[in-house]
Structures are given as C-alpha cells and as structure tokens.
Residue, then its C-alpha position, 0 to 999 in steps of 0.5 A: m485464703k490465708d495468703n490473701d487475707d495476710n496480703y490484705k492485711f499487710v495492705g491494710n497496714n500500709q494504708i493506715n501507715n501511709e494516712e498516719e504519716k500524712s497526718n503527722d506531715g500535716s500537724q508539723t506543716n501546721d505546726e510550722n507555719d504557726e511558728e512562721d506567723q508568730t515569728i513574723s508577728l513579733t518581727n513586726e512588733k519589733l519594727n514598730g516599737i522601733g518606729v515609735g521609739s524613733g518618733l519620740e526621739q525625734e519629737n524630743s530631739s525637735q523640742e530640745s533644739e527649739f528650746a535652745i534657740q529661744i534660750e539662745l534668742t532671749e539671751l541675745n535681745r537681753n545682751l542688745i538692751e544691756g548694750a543700749l542702756y551702756a552706749s546711751g549714757r542717759p535714761l531710755d524708756i520701754e518705748e525706745l528700747s522696744t521701737k530701736l531694738e524691733l523688740p516687744k514691749k513686754e519682753v523688753e519690760k521683762l528683759v529690763n527689770q531682770l537686768a536690773f536686778d542682776y546687777l543688784e546682785r553683782s559685786s560690781a561698780l555699775i547699776i541699772a537705776q530706774v528712773g520713773e519710767r526710765f532705765q540708765m546705767q550708771l555707777r554706785p554711788e559709793y563709788t562716784e568720788r573715787v572714780s570722778k578723777f577719770a571722767k572728763g574735767g578731771g578730777i573733783s576734790e571732795a570739797n567741791l563735790r560735796t559743794l556740787t551736791v548740795i547745789a544738785l540736791k536743791q537746785p535752783i539755790l542761790k549762792s548766798t544760801v550755798v555758802k549758808i550751808r557749806g561756809s565761805g570756802a563754798y566761794e571757791h568751790i563754786k568758782y571751780l565748778l562754774d569753770n569747769d562747766l558743773i554748775s551754771a549761774v543766773k543773776k538774781g538781785r544781788t546774788h546769783e541762783l546755780t543749777t547744774t548743767d548738762k555735763y554734770a548729769d552726764m559725768f554722773g550718769l544722772p538724768k538731765n531733767k532736773e527734777e528726776l536728777k534729784r529725786m534719783m540722788i535722793t533714792q539712791l544716796g538716801i539724803d534727806k531733801e531738807q537736810p542742809 
C-alpha cells in the first residue's frame, strides 16, 4: 500500500507540475501577444504620424509655390506697366493700361501708384508723374535744362529755355507780353523757338499770340493738352502761375 501511495503522490506531483508549466506557458504566450500588440500599435502610430507630417509638408510646400508664383506674376505686371509708360512717351490713364495690357483695373491702379512712389524714393532722374487721371514717365524738373541738349532739336540755352518756360506757363500769351516780361532779348529767343518748332505764333492785331507745340510736349515729357501741361509744370516746378 505504501508503494501505491508513493506512486500516487508521484503521479499527482507530475500532474501538478504539468499544469503549472502549462499555466506558465499560457502566461508567457499572453505576455508575448500583448507585446506584439503594443509593437503593432506603436508602429501604426508612427506610420500615421509620418502620414500626417508628410501631408502638412506637402500642403505647406504647395502654398509656398503658389505664393512664389503670385509674386512673380505681380512683378511681371508691374514691369509691363512701367514699360508701357516708358514706351508711350505720353500720359496714360488706368483704362488704357488695363485694356491694352489685359489687366484688371484695380490691379493696374494699385501697381502704377506703387511705381510712382518707388520712383520718388529712388535717386533717379526719372519720375512717374500723375497728370489729372493719367500717369507719365518723365524727367525730374531739376535735370531738364542740363539734359535738353540730348533731345531732338539740340540743346537749348538757358535764356531761350526761360523764355520758353514763360510761354508754356502763360499760353496763349502775346509776343508783346513776353517781351515785357523777358526784355528785348526775347525777340531773338522767340525767333529761335519758332525756328525749332517749339512754339507756334498766330497773328493777333499788331502782335502774335504764342503757344507751345506738340514737339515741345514730347521733348519734355509733358501732356499735349495745354491746360494739363500748365498744371503739371506749376505743380512740379513750384512756379506761381501769376508770377512773371
């Protein structure tokens, strides 16, 4: 009987040990499964993070590209307006610039005003002046006399230029009035200006009525319309219209 009891104990112990081993194996398996699940979860999170990051980077890159393109387009339109003002040699209004350059009026108005301001800020002989509702590229007044010799028709002496300025500011003006303002030397000045087609003369009684020509306006970058021409000169030169 004792042997049987010992055998029974031995068999029972073996069964208990086997059950514990199975239980341990099961726990290990569960732990391994949990670790695998955690690894998969972390991997997915990283992948999702990479996906979101890549999406944001692509979106930012796309926005930067669009912004760069917009800047280039604005600069192009600005240069077109500047080129048009230079090439025309006359005042241009917003309507004409918009129509011929095929640009929106609001954009043209914004860009031409920016250009005018930029030219004022530059250390340049050129400015973009506003004449009523129109804009024109022209010389700064302080450089006009010095560089006029390079214009068509050759150089103009200071004396002739002063007489021409009086005529331009006060036109139409009688020849006799010009002589009173500028002295007897004005006769020679007027002859020179007539010979070079810078002024025209129309008979008025015993004297002549003098006005500037289109050639004069083109030479000095001024409007051909006489009233606009006078307003521009008064504004830019700071000359009182009533001053002789």
